[in-house]
N, C-alpha and C positions, 0 to 999 in steps of 0.2 A: 363900606361893607363889600364883600365879594359875593358874587352869584354862583359860587362853586363850593362843593363840599370838600374839606381837606382830607387827605389820606397819606399814609406812608407805608411802603412795602415792609413786610415783616423782616426780610433779610437785611434791608437797610437799617431798620430800627435796631435789630440785634447787634449789628456791627457798631452802630453809633453809641449804644449804651454800654458796650463792653468796657469794663474797668471803671465805670462811672455810676454803678448801681447805688453806692452809698450816698452819692450826691443827690440822686433821685429820691431816696428815702428821706433824707433831710428836707428836701424840697416839698414833700407832702406832710411834713411835721412829725415824722418818725425819728426819734432821737437815737439813731444808730451810728456807731463809728467803727472804722476799720480795726480789726484785731480784737474786737470786744468778745468776751466769752460768756458773760452772764446774760440771763434772760431779762426781758422787760414784759410789762403787761401787754397783752395782745392789742394792737391798734385797730383791729377790724371792728367796724361799727356794730356788727351784730353780736359780737362777744367781747366787748371791752371789759377787761378785768376778769373775764372768765377763764383765761388761759395764759400760759407763758409763751412768749414769742421770741424768736431769734433769727438772725440772718447769717447763714453759714458762710464759711470761706469759699464754698462752691457757688456762692451767689444765689442761694435758694432760701426762701423763707419757710420756717417750720413753726407751727403753733400746736400746742397740746390739744386744742379744740378740734383739730382736723384729723386726729388719729394718725399722724405721721406723714400725711400728704404734704408735699412741698410746693411752693409757689415761686414762679419767676418774678422778676421785678415788675413786669407788665401785669401779672396777676395781682401783685400787692397793690399797685396803683388802682387797678380795677376795683378791688374790694374796698380800699380805703375811701376812694372818691366816687364810687358808684358808676364807673365808666364801663362801656363795653370795650372789647379788645381793641377795636380800631381807634377809639378815642383815647384809650390808655396809651397806645403807642405814641399818638400825637402829644399827649400830656408829657410823656417821658422825654420826647424829643424837644419839647418846648422848655422843659426844666434845664436841660443841658445846653440849651442855646443852639441846637442844630436844626433850626427851622428851614435851613436851606434844602433839606431833603423832603420837606412836606410838599405834596402835590395836591391838586384840586380836581374834582370831577364836576363838570358843569351841569346846571339844571336841577340841583337838588337843594335849594334854599340858601340861606346866608350862613356866614361863619363869624363868630365872635371870638377873638383871641382871649385866652384866659390868664395871661400874665397880669401882674398887679396893675401896671400902668394902663393896659388896655381896658381892664374891668373898671377902674376908677375914672377913666376918661372915655367911657362908652359914648357913642353918638346919641344926640338928644332923642332921636326917634326910637331908640331902644330903651330909654330910661323911664323909670317911674320912681322918683326919689322919695315918695311917701311910703313906700313899702317897708323900708327898715324901721321907721318910727312905728308904723302900724304893728309890725312884728314884735318889737320890744314892748309896746303897750299891751299886746295880747299876753306876752309871757309874764309881765309884771302885774297884770290885772288892773291897770290904770288907764286913764284917758290918753290918747296919743299926744294931746297938747302938754300933758304933764310929764312926758318921758324926757329924762335928761339925755341929750344927744352927745355923742363923743366929740371931742375936739378934733380927733383924727378923721379923715374923710370917710363918708358913707355914701354909697350909690345903690339905687334900686334898679333892677332890670325887669322889664315886662316878662321876658322869657329867656331861658338859657337851656340848651339841650342837656339831657342827662342820659348816659349810656350804661348799660349793663356790661360787665366784663364778659369776654368770651368763655365758653365752657372749656375750651382747650386752646392750645397755642395756635392751632390752625383755623379755629372758628373766628368769625368776625363778631365784634361787639354789636349788641342789639340796642337800638335807640328806644329808651323807655318813654321819652316824651320831652316836651319843653315846659319849664316851670318858672314861675317868678323866682327872683333871686336877689338877695341882699349881699353886697360886697362891702366889707368893713376894712378900711385901711389900718395897718398896724405899723408901728415904728419903734425905735429905741433911742437911747440917749445920744447916740452918735448920728442920728438923723437918717438912718437907713430905713427904707420903706418896703412894705410888702402888703398883701391883702389876703383876706379869708372870705370864703363864700358860704352862704347858708341858703339852700333851696327852700322856698316858702310855699305855704298853702295860698290859695287865692286870696287876694286882699291883704296878705301878710298875717292871716289868722293862724299863726303857728308855723311849725315846720311842715314842709311838703310831705304829703302821704305818697311815697314813691312805690308803695306796694312791696311785695316780697320778691326776693331773689329766687332763683331756681331751687336753691337749697332750703327754701322756706323761711329764711331770715330776712328782716326788713333792711331796706337799703338805707345807707347813711346820707342824710341831706347836707352834711358839712364837708367842705373841701378847702384845701389851700389853693391860692392862686399859683400859677406856674412860676417856678424859680428860675431866674436868669443867672447864669454863671454857676459857680461851685460853692458859694458861701451858704452857711446854714442860716435859716431865718429864726431859729430858736431864740427866745428872749424878747422878741418884738411883741408889742401889745397894743390893744385899743385903749386910748387915753381919754379920761374925763378930767377936765380941769387943766391948770397951767403947771405942768410938770417941771418947766424951766425955773419956776420961782417958788412953788409950794414946798414947805419944809417936811410935810408928812405925806407919805405914800401908802396907799392901801392896795394890795395886790390880790387879785382873785383868779380863779381858774374858770375860764369860759366867759364869752361876751355877755350872755344873758345875766350871769351872776354879777358881772361887773356893773351892768346897768342897774341891778337891784341895789347894790351897795352905793352906787353913785346917787340913786334916788334917796337913800337913807341919809347920806352925808352931803346933800345938796347945799345946806348953809355953809359948811366948811369949804366946799369946792368953790362956791360963788364968792366967798370971802378971800380966796387965794391961799387958804391955810392947808388945803389937802388936795390930792389928786388920786384918782383911781386908775389902776393899770390892769387890764384884763388880758391875762395870757391865754393862748389858745388851748393849752392843756397843762398837765402837771409839769412837763418838761419846760414849758414856757416860764413857769414860776422859778424853777431851778436856775434857768439861764438868765433871768431878768437882771439887768444892771440899772439901779436907780440913777436919776439925774443928779448932777453935781450939787444942786441946791438942797437935796433931800437930807434931812437930819435923822429921821426915824422912819421905820417901816413896820407896818402891820400886815401880816399874811392872813387874809380871810379865807381859810382853807376849807375844802370839802372834808366832811367826816366820812371815812370809808372803813367803818368798823363792823359792819354787818357781814356775816359770812355769806358766801354765794355758792350756788350749786357747783359741786366739783372741787371746792376748796375747803380745806380744814381750818385755815386761818384767814382773818380779814386782811385785805391788801394794805390798808392804811396809806394808800398812795398819796392822798392829799396831805396828810400829816408828814409823810416822809419827804415830799417835795418841799414843804415849808421848812422842815428842819435842815434839809440840804441847802436851801437858800440861806438859812440862818448861820450854819457853820461856815459858809463861804463869805458872808457879809457882816457878821456880828462885830468884827473889829472896826468896821467902817461906820456902821449905823446902829442905833438902838433898835433891836428887832423884837417883835412880839408876835405870838401866834394865837389866832382865834379860830377854834374849830366849830363848825356849824352844828346845830341840833344837839341831841342827847347822845350819851355814850351808847355803844353797841348798835348804832343806826348808821345808815348811809344817807347823809343829808348834806345839801349845799345851801348857801345863803339865799339863793333864789327861792328855794322851798320855804325857808324861814320867812322871807318877805311875803310870799303868797299866803302862808298859813297864819303867821303871827303878826304881820305888819311891820311898818318901818321902824317903830321903836324897839322891837325885838332885835332887829338887825343892828341898830345903833348900840343898844346896851350890850349885846353879845360881843361886838367887835371892840367896843371901848373897854371891855373887861378882859381883853387879850392878855395872856400870860407872857411875861418877859422870857425870851429864849435863853436857855442856859445849856450849852453843849455838854454832853457826857464825855468822859475820858476816851471812850471807844470812838465817838464821833470825831474828837480832836485828832486822834491817831489816824483814823481812816482818811480824814481830810489832808493831814500832813503827808500820808503816803501817796494820796492822789496828786497833790501838788508837786511832790518830789518826782513822781513819775512823769507828769506833764513837763516839768522843768527839765528833766533829764533828756526827754525826747527833743524838746525845743533847743536845748543846748547842743545836742548832737547835730540837729538840723542846721543850726547856725554855724557850728565849727566845721562841718563837713557838708557844704551845700551841694545838693544833687542837681544835675543839669535838668533843664526843662526839655522834655522830649515829646515828639509827636506820635511815635509808633509804639511806645510802651510806657507803662506807668510804674514809677519807682517812688517809694516813700519810706519813711522810717517808722518802724513799729517794734514792739517788744516781742521777742521770741518766747516760746514756752518756758524757757529757763530764765526769762526776765532780762535778757540782754537786748540792747537796742541795735538792730541790724537794718540794713537795706532790704526791703521787701519788694517783690515784683508781682504785678497783677498778671496771673497766668490763666488762660482760658482752659477749662477742663470740661469738655462737652459744650453745653450752653452756659456753664457757670464760670465764675472768676474766683480763683483762689489767690490770696496774698501769701506768697512763698518767700521765706528768707533766702537771700542769695549771697550777700557778703556782709562782713563787718563794715563799720562806717567808712565811707569813701566819698570825697567831695572834690569839686573843681573850684579852686579859689580864684583864679584869674587866667586870662590868656597872656602868653608871653610873646614879645616881638624881639627876635635875636638881631640886635642892631649890628653885630659884627659877623653876621652870616646871611647877608642879603635880605634882612628883614623877614627871615623865615619865622613861622609861628610855632609856638609850643604851648604847653599847658602847665600850670602849677597846681599840683594835686595835694590834698590832705588825706592822710591815711592813719587810721587808729592802729597803733602798735600793740603788741602783746601786753605791754605794760599799761595799756589804756591811755597812753600819751599821744598827742597829735604830732605826726611826723609829716614834714613837707618835702615833696620831691618835684623836680621839674622834668618834663618829658618833651621830646621833640615830636611834633605831630607827624613828621615824615616817617617815623618808626612804626606807625600804625600799618604801613604798607609792607612791612618786612616780616616774613615768616609768621603770618597770623598774629602780629603784634607780640611775638614771643618775648622780645626784649622788654616791652612795657609790662607784660604780665610778670616777668621775672623781677622787675623793679618793685612792683606792687607787693609781691609776696615777700621780697626782701625787706620791705618797710613794715611788714606785719599784717598784711591783708589776709583775712580768713574767708573762705568761700565754701559753699555747699553746692554739690552738683556741678552745673555749668556756670556757677556764679562768676568766675573770673572772666568768662566770655561775655556774660551780660554786662559786666563792668566795662569791658573794652568797647562794646557796642554803645554804651552810654557815653563814654569818653569821646568816641569818634564824633558823636553828634553834638557834643557840648559846645555852647556858644556863649561863654561868660562875657558880661559887659565890661568888667574891669580889665584894663590892659596894663601890663608892666613891661617896660623896656629893659632887656637884660643883655649882658655879654656872656659868652659861653666859656670864657677863660679869664683868669686874672691878668694883671700886668698893665702895660701901657696901651692906651686906646685913644682914638679920636672919633668923635661922633659928628656926623654932618651938621653943619650949622653952629658948631662950637669952635672956639679959638684955641689952638694948641692942643697938647696932649694932657691926659690925666691918667692917674694910676688907680687900678682896682686891686686891693690887697687880697690874698687868698682867703682871708676871713670875710670878705665882702665889703670892707671899709673902702671908701673912695677918697682919693687925695688929689686935689688940684682941679676938680671939675668945676665948671661955672656954677654959681649958686642957683639952685632950683632945678638942676639937671635931674630929671626923673629916671634914674638908672640903678640897676641892681646886678649883682653877680649871680648867675644861675646857681640854684641850689645844688645841682649835680657837680659843679666845679668848686663849691665852697668848702673850705676846711672847717670842720666842726669847732664849736666854741672852745671845748676843752683842749683841742690840739692847736688852735690858732694862737692862743695867748695865755700866758701864765706868769705869775711873779711880777717882777718889775724890770725896767730898763737898767736901773742902777745895779741890781743883782746880776744881770747878764754881763754888764761891763766889768764888774769885779771878777767874775769867773774867767772872762776872756783875757783880762790883764794878766792873770796868773798863768793861763795857758801859753800865751805868746812870750812870756818871760822865762819859760823853762829852757835851760841850755840844751843844745843838741836835739831839739824837737821842733825844727823849722817847719815840719809838715803841719804842725798845729797852727802856726802863724798863717800858713797858706790856706788852711781850712777857714780860719776866722775871716780872712779877706775875701775868700771865694764866695761867702754868703751874700756879698753885695755885687758880685761880678755879673750875674744874669740881668740885673736891673740896668746896668750900663750897656751890656751887649744888646738887649732888646731896644733900648732907647736909641742907639746910634744905628741900628739896622744891620748888625753883623749876624752871620750864621751861627747856629748853635755849635758849641764846642765845649771842651772840658779837659780834665786830666784824669789819669788813672794812677792811684797810689798802690804800688806793688811792694811786696816784701813779706818776710816770714810773719806768722801770726804773733799777736801780743805786741806789735810794734806801735799801736796807737792809730792805725789807719781809720778805723771806725770812729774813734774820738775826733779826728780831724773832720770827718763827714758830719758828725753831730754838731760840732762847733759852727760849721757853715749853715746847716739847716736851722739851727736854733735862732738865727736872725728872723726867721719867718714862721716857724712852727715847732712844736715839740718833736724831737727826733725819736720817734717810737716805731720800731719795726713792726709792732703788732697792731698798728693802726693804719687802715688802708688810705686815709686821707693825709697822712704825714708826708712830708717831702723827703723823708728817708725811707727807702723801700728795699726789700730784698730783690735781687736780680732774677729770682725765680718767678717769672711772669710770662704770659703769652704776649705775642706781638701786639694784640689789641690792648692788653694791659699796659705795656710799655708806652704805647702812644697816649693812652689816657693819663698816665702818670706825667708824661712830658708836657701835655697840654695843661694839666693842673699846676705845673711849676713854671708856666710861661712868665718870663721877666724876673724870675727868682732863682732858685737852684734846685736841681734834682740830684740826690745822692742815691746810688744803687750799690748795695753791699752784696757780698757772697757771690762773686762771679764764678767761683769754683764750682757752683752748682749748675752752671750754664754750659751747654755744649759749645765748643769753640767755633764750629761752623755757624751756629745760630748767633753767637756773640758778634761775629764779623758783620752779619746782616743787621744786628741791632745797632752797632756803632754807626753804620751808614744811615740807618733810619733816624736815629736820634740827631745826627748832625744835619740831616736834610731839612728838619723842621716841619716835615709834612708826612702824615700817615699814608698808608696804602690807599689807593683808589679802589673803592668797592662798588658793586652794582646794587641798585635798589630793585625792588620787586618789579618795577615797570621798565627794567633794563636801562635806566638812566644812572649816571654817576652820582653817588651820594657825596655830600660834603665830608671832607676828611678832617681829622684833627690837624691843627697847626700849632706851632710853638716856636719860641726863641728863648732858649734857656741855657744855663751853664750847668755842665754835668760833672759830677765827681764820682768816679768808679773806684772800687777797691778790690784787690785780689792778691793772693800769695804769689802769683806769677805775673810777669809782664803780659800785656795783651798779645804780643808776638808769640811768646812761649805758649800761652793758653790756646791761641787759635791754631798755631802749627801743630801743637801737641795733639789736638783733636782732629787733625786731618784737614783743617781749613787753609785758605790762602791768606797770607799776610801781605797786605798791599800798603804802598806808601800813603795812600789817601787816609788810611786808618791812623797812622802815626801823626799825620798833620792835624787831624780832627781831635783825637784824644791822645796827646803825648803821654808817655809813661814817666812817672817819677818814682824811682827806686828809693825806698826809705831806709835801705840798709845803712847801718852806722848811726841811726838815731838812738837816743837813750831809751832803753827798754826797762829800766829799773827806776822809774820816777816814783818818788815817795808816795805811799798810799794817801797820806793826809793831803798832799798836793792834788792828787787825782780826785779826791773827794770834793775839794773846792772847785776844781774844773767841772766836775759833774753837776755842779749847781745849775748848769744850762738846762738840765732836765726840769728844773723848777722855774727858771726865769727864761722865757722864750717868747718869740713873736713880737717883740718891741723894736728891735734894732732895724729890721728891714723897713718897716713903715717910717721910722725916724729918718733913715737914709733918704727915702723918697721925699719926705717933707722938706729936708734940707736942699735937695736938688731943685724942688719946685720953688722954695723960698728964694733961692739964689738965681732962679731963672735959667738954670742949666738945661732944663728940658726943652728950651727954645734954641739951644746952641749945640745941636747934635753934630753938625759938621765939624765944629771945633773940637768937640770931645772925640770924635772918630779920628781926627788928625792926630790928637795926642796919643791915642791908643796905637795907631799905626807907627808913629814915630818911636814909641817905646818898643814895639816888636822889632823894628829895623835895628834899633840900638842893641837889643839882646842878641839878634842873629849875627851881628857884626858887619863891617863894611864889605860891600860887594858879595853879600851872601846870596845864594840861590833863592828863588821865590818860594820854593817848598820849605826851606828852612825858616824864612820869615813867617810863613803861614803857621809853622809849628810853634813859633814864638808868640803867636797872637794870643792864645789862651793865657800865657803867663803875663803878657802885657795888659790884658783885661783885668786879671787879678790884681796886678800891681797898681793900676790906675784906680781901681775900686778901693784898694787899701789906702792909697794916699787921700782920696776924698773922705773915706770913713774916718780916718785919723783927723783930717781937717774939721769934720763935723762933730768931733768929740766922741765918736762911738768906739774907736780904737785908741789905745794909750798914745799920748803925744810923744813918748819916748820910743815907740816901736820903730825898728829899722825895717821898713817894708821892703826896701831895695835888697837888703842882704838875704831875706827869705826868698825873693824871686830869683836872685842869682844862684842860690843854692839849688832850687828846683830846676832851673834851666841847665845847670851843670849836670845834675842827676840824669836829666833826659838825654843830654848829649853823650853821656857815657853808656847809655843803655843800648841793647841790641835793636830796640825799636827804631832808633835813629838811623840805622843802616837803610831802612826802607825809604828814606828821603832821597837816596841815589838809586834809581831803578836799575841802572846798568850794573852798579856794584852789587846790588841785591840779586840780580839775575845770575851774575857770575858766581856769587857765593852759593846760591841755590843749586847751580849746576855742579859745583865741586862736591857739595854734600850729597846730591842725588847719585852721582857717579861712585863716590866712595862707598855709599851704602849698598850698592849693587855689584861692586867689583868682585869678580870671581864667582858670583852666584847667578846673576842674570845678565851681566856684561862679560862676554866670553872672548877668548883669544881667537884670532884667525890663524889657522895652521894648514900646512900642505900635506902633512903625513896622514895618510888615510888610516893608518893603524891607530892613530890617536885622534878621536873625533869628540868634539865638545857638542853637547846637545843644543840645537838651535830653536826648538819649539818654545822654550821659555825665555829666549834672549830678548833683551831690550836694547842691546848695544854690543859692540865688539871693540877689540883693541889689537894693535900690532906694535912693532917697534917704533913707528912714527906717530901714530894717531889713535885717538879714541873716537869711534864712529857712533853717533847718536842719530837714529832715524828722524827725518824731518817731522814726522807726525807726532814725535814724542818730545821735541825740543822745548815747546812751550810748557808742557807739564814739568819737564826736568828743571826749567828755569823758575818754577814756582808761579807761573802765570802772571808775572809782573810786567812782561812786555809781549808784543806780538812776535811771530816768527821772524819776519824781516828785520824788526828792530833788534832782536837777539843776535842775528847774524852780523849786523852792522856793529853792534857793541863789542862782540867778540873780535871782529876784524880790527876795530880801532885799538884794541888792547894787544893785538898780535897773537891771539890765541887760536887762530884757525891754521891748521897745518897745511891743508891743500884745498883747492877749489876746482870746480868744473871749468871755470874761465874767469875772466876779469869781471864780468857782469853777474856772475853767479857765485855765491859764497858757500855753495854746497857741492857735493859730488853725487854722481849718479851710479857709482859702482864701488862696492866694498871688496877689497882684495880677498880672495879665497872664499868669499861668501856669495857674491853675486850682484845682480842689478838691484840696488837699493838706493833710494834718495836719502842721503844722510849728510850730517855736518861732521867733517873730519877735524876734531879738536886736537890741539897740541898735546902730545903725550906728556911732555914735561910739565905742562900747565895743569893737566887734569888727571893724569894717570900715575901709576907707580913706576918710577924709573929706576935704572940700576941693573947691572948684569947679574947681581947676586940673586935677583928674583927669578923664579921659574918663568918660562915663556908663557905658560898657561896654567890655570888652576887644575887641581885634581878633581875629577868628577866621579861619581859612583859608576862603577863598571869600567872605568878607564885606567890608564897607567901613566906615570910620569915619563 
């Protein structure tokens, strides 16, 4: 015992109970649940059954008896348990398990905790265990020795303080006094324990006379023990007999009534044939779950058929509770109902026992009528169960994170939908406000290929009601208010009201799920620490070659959807491919069929991303070639964002995401004509680099970039050089090396439609060949022989480029060598026809590249010279002017970019790089021109430029050979005619 009086400050108590009011109501035996709209009988002791009572979404209680006055949860506890305001606060704090905020004032007596364990294990000096027996004897009208005592524990206390609730929220509760008390233990079939208190008159001679409250109504001497935790205690009962073994259970409402029935059926109880379970109230009967040994149940129900003041109809509460139990349990047990007393009266079996004796109780209960549910009751129960099941299913499929600072739960909205609701404080009340459609956290993710960074796997209910799973990187919570995550949620179908999406983000940031899934962020070849060798993750998520038991998945964000990842059969695909590669004069289709496997080899041996561009007039079958390649891994569907065939109309971020999704496979991009040439040049370098742009996070640190190693197939009506130059971009040798152009001019454009239809079967048979290719590589152990494979590819590139070829030419041959090697292996594995001439197709493609204008870019000096000639020719006579001495004939100089005379063409030094197309630096351009003998004069041996242009003035310029760059011949005029001048 403590020598101090407990107390808790009102502010602390208000903060502690916020959002947990329903838990407190259940803890004192009020059967209220969140979201409930119907009324219940008033639980206040001084007007039980006299009014309708409900607990609003603003966390205020309203009873029709009080004329509209509302009560806080502290007021409710005060009224129900007869406590003053101070004790009510402590009671609430005890129920929710926040005893840490209870303080004590010294010098004011002792304190007895009121939780079940403390009451039933009170110290000996506080106990008088004869009181419960004396009380029951008084109520039954029999000698104490004759009272049947419960099997559940019973404790008597000499005295327990009783408090009146405060008159207002600011008043303190007033101590009424200390009274004898009986504490009855209650239990259920699962062994869960609780207790109920009854304050007694001296010596147990009835219930305590606690006097009247300030409003003139008597105080209630019955109270529940403090509830620890959040579970409801409804359904727990005081037990007489052996419920573990007895086949017949008799259920009553109230401990005293239970004692009366137990006295009447003492022989059956002692023989182990029956047990009596006394629920605390009608709700206790509804929630009671019989023990497994039970075969039949009789409800000894109170008869509540007398009308009461203020009510037009009787409540029939006891009968309704009995029928509710019956409809919920009649398929499990034989259920019968015995109503006490005569019709149109308010009688319980305790009154029958006292008035008519034991035999009247026995005969009345033994004559109980078998329960037969009505059609309306069956339908009502079906609706109730379906509603409960729906909410439980949603809670299971979309698990909400456990949070410390806010309360989220699933409830039905007014329209009947199950949504996430948030407990929101409105003044001193709490409302359950719908915020979003179902959203849950399935697991945490560990990105094993991204430094073990963490992510979350989320479940979102789509508009179609189906569960959609998305993966998010936790680092994105710090970016722009988690805008990216909110966009993903909305894209998956999340609906929100008000600030619901921000509430969702707050919850997700705090989520700490226990299940962990190791994932990789991209498909393709991987190696995980602690595992031997490489394994392959298909775009569909299938894993090939991983050690048995490796717990690994492909991130949902990188996974190709099921309908795009696989369709038809491998045999169907092989038949379509065999027809395509056998069509004469359509070598580009053979190239496409082989290229579908090229990315797998490229990534395996560690080569940089590269590819080819198919150029030529429309209707030449370029897109068909791309579809053949992509069909090895997915359906070639331009209208599907996770297909490996995509339109080139995408942002830089979009291109990076597409490349990462195609890691170790193939990426086909169609419709280059819709892309600006300048942007296309940057895209080529980005794709070939294999790494996305470095971007900053919200905390000014570098974010992880997309990475990939893939084979790229582009298509356009023009060559890349023509497209980029035509849009004002710079065409550089590095582009031709990375994505060489294959001009399809000359292929058969009139392939029979029946043949095309058979080839187009790859739209029905797809996604099988790529994984089969990887399986064969793994089966033959080639994934352990990467150095040998790389040597084979390099040798093939050297062979294509020819003996003594420049390094740039060998690099340009590399994509063709990769395609050829992949084709040979695919043919060996039985995926491509055994009769297919893979070498012939590669030689055709290589010859097409060598004949293209793109190949010129492989010789930077030749390209710079060609660019200079074009640049000068385009400006000759317009912005490149003659130098003349005749003052009567003046050419305007303000728009001049160069000049010429009989010997040379003068290009200012600051324009020479631009004129040469940016392929070389200024000093390199000068040296290249000098080596070709194209410089007419210089300043000196060490300087390849002049500092003076004749007739013009002091200008640093390159004097280029007139015969090499200008128009020569005496038939030409010395200068061009300009507006305002004369020849």
